[in-house]
N, C-alpha and C positions, 0 to 999 in steps of 0.2 A: 401277763400280756399287755394288758392295758398299760401297765405302769413302764415297760419296754419302749413301748410305741410312743408314749410322751417324752421319755428321753431322747429317743432318736430324733424325734421331732425339734426337741429343743437344739440337740447338737447341729442338727441340719441348719438350723436358723441361726445358731452361733457361727457357724462355718460361712454361712452366706454373709452377714455382717463382717467376719474377717476379710472376705474375699473384697466385698466393697471397700472397705477401707484401705486396702492393700493397693488396690486399682486407682482409687482417690489419690494415695500418698504417691503412688508412682506418677501419675498423671501431673500433680503439682511438682514433683522435683524434676520432671521432664521441662515443664516451663520455666522452672528455674535455672535451668540448665544454661550455659553462654552458647552462642552460634560460633560453632567450630569452622564453618567454611561459607564461602559464596560460591554459587556455579551459576555461569550467566550463558545462555545458548540464545543465538541469533538465529532464528530459524531457516531464513531464506537468503543466508549471506553469499551463497555461490550465485545467486541471482543478481543481487542488487549489495551495493557494498557502501552505503552511506554512514552506518553506524558500526562499529565492532564490538565485541564483548568488552575489550579494553577500555573504550568509551565510556559505556555503561559503569562499570567499576570507578571511573573517574568521577563521573557525574555523581553517584552515590558518595562518594569520598567528600566530594565540594560542597554537598548539600547537605551534608551531616547525617546521611541514610544508610550510610556504610554499617551492614549489622554485624560484622565478624567481632567477637570479642563482647558483644552486648547481651545481656538477659534476653531469652528467647521470648518471655512473658512480654518484655518492653518493646519488641519491633513490630510494628506496625504496617504489614503487608499492603493493606489498601492503601494508604499514603505513599508507599514506596512506587507502587503501581502510577499514582495519580503524577506524582513527580517526574517520573520517567516518559508520561505521555504528553509532559508539556513538550518534548524534543518531536516537532511536528514531523518529522521523517518516520515515526512510529506508528504502526497502525494498530498492535495490540500488544500489552504487556500482561503477563500472569507470573505473579510472586507468591510463593506458597512456601510453609516450613514443612521438613521433613522429620522422621520419628528420630533420627539419628542427629539432630541439631544443626542441620544445614538450611539455609536459605536458597532457595531455586528461582532464579530469574529467566522465563521462556518470554523471547521478543520477537515479533515480525516487523519487519520493514514495511512501508508503504512500496508499490511499484508504479514507477512513472509511466506514463503512456505518450504524453506530448510535452515537448518543452516551449514555454511562452516568453516571448520578448514583448511585451505589450506597454500600454501607456502607464500602468502601474508598478513596473518593475519587470523582473526576470524570475520564473518559478516552473515547477513541474505541475502536470494534472496527473491525479494518479487514478487507478482503475476504480477507485470508488467515487470520484468526483471532487475528490478534496485537493487543496493547495498543498505542494511541497516546497521548500528552498533549494536552492540550486547549491550545491556543493563543490568547493574550491579545490577537494582533493579527488573527488570521482565525478564523471560525465556519463550520462546513459545514452544511447545512440537509439533515438527516438526521432519523429518527425519535429519540425521546427516550425511555430507560427509566430508571426512576427505581424507589427501593424497596429492598428486601432484597436487594441483588445484589452477591456477592463477585466476585473478579477469576476464580478458577478457573472458577465455572459461568459467566461472562460469555464465556469463549473456549470453550466447550464446547456446553452446551445452547442458551442465550440467541446464542450466535454462528450456531447453523444457523438459528434462527428470524429474525435480522437479514439472513442471506445471502437467505433465500426472500423477505424483503418487499422486497430490494433488486433480485432478478431477477424479481419478479412486479409486472407493470407495474400490475394493479388495485390491490392491496394495498400497494404502494408509494406511490400516490397517496392512498390511503385512510386509513392508520392514522399519526395523528400522535404519540401518546403511548403508552407501555407502563409499568404498575405492577405489581411484583413484590411478592407478599405473602410474609410470612415463611414459609409452607408451600410458595413457589415458584408457588402459583397467580397466574396472570396475568391482568391486567385492561387492556383497550384503550380508547382513547379514540379515535373516528374523524373525520376532518375534515369528512364530511358527514353530518348527523343530530345529535341531542341526546341519544342512549342511550349507555349503557356496554355494553361486550361484557365478558361474563365468559368466557373462554376457558379455565379451570380450568389443569391443567398443562399443559405443551407436548408431554405425549405426544399423537400421532397429530392435531399443530396443523394438517397439511394438510387432512387429512380434516374437520375442524371448519369450518375457513375456506371450505372448497370448500361445505359445507352452507349456510354464512351468505350466501355470494356468491348461491347459488341462490335463497336466501329474498330477499334483496335484489331481484334480477331478477322474481321472481314475485309475492311478497306485497306489499311496499313500495308499487309503483305503485298498489295497489287502497286501500291505507290511510294512505299517506303516511308521510313520515321523522318527523313529529312525535307518532306513537301511540304509542311505546313507550319507557320509561324504560332499562329493563334488557334486553339478550338474552343470553340464559344458553346456553352452547355446553357446558357440563361433561358433560352426559349422552349418550351414544354415541348417534349418528343421532338425535339430539332437538335441538330450537330451544325453549326456554322464554322467552316473553315477559313481562315485567310492564308492563301499561299506565300512563300517567301519571294 
């Protein structure tokens, strides 16, 4: 019995070694396989269309990172991700290998919330507060800010205001244009009404716009949208209107 047990242990041990060798062999052979295909998916292409799957394939071909036909073991997915993220319209890129010899690229575009025509050029601000280049082939319908705007301020104070507009249904539909004066006082052009809104600085802008919304709801129905040429919100808890 003892001899049989020893033989059984030896056989089991040899089988384990055999399985390990087979697994390692198959793994190495997979790594030596060539890439059969490339699958690219731009996840939010229905919402924004700054870059397409075809554009990404073209970038990989132009930069020497196109994987099809190359050994899987020679393909560096990290380097492909870094190369694609050089494009400022992309927020995230994930590149990985599949067991069937395919390289898959999942990319997500940035989502713009405001266009800026400032002292340092034209660009978009996205939902994360980063800058995006303007595309010649695709435009986004978002509020436009112009005037004395530098990139540094665009990604801080102006970004907070842009994010507020994007998240607030009423003001997102009402504010069409923003003009920034040299002293950073802000003037708004609404979609409804023929008046200008003098917001002042962006300090306490939420409180100022809450007061203006209340004014719209309570006073404008009585006097009409054409009553005033200027609505001034610069002064705390005051709304000063200039008649036409």
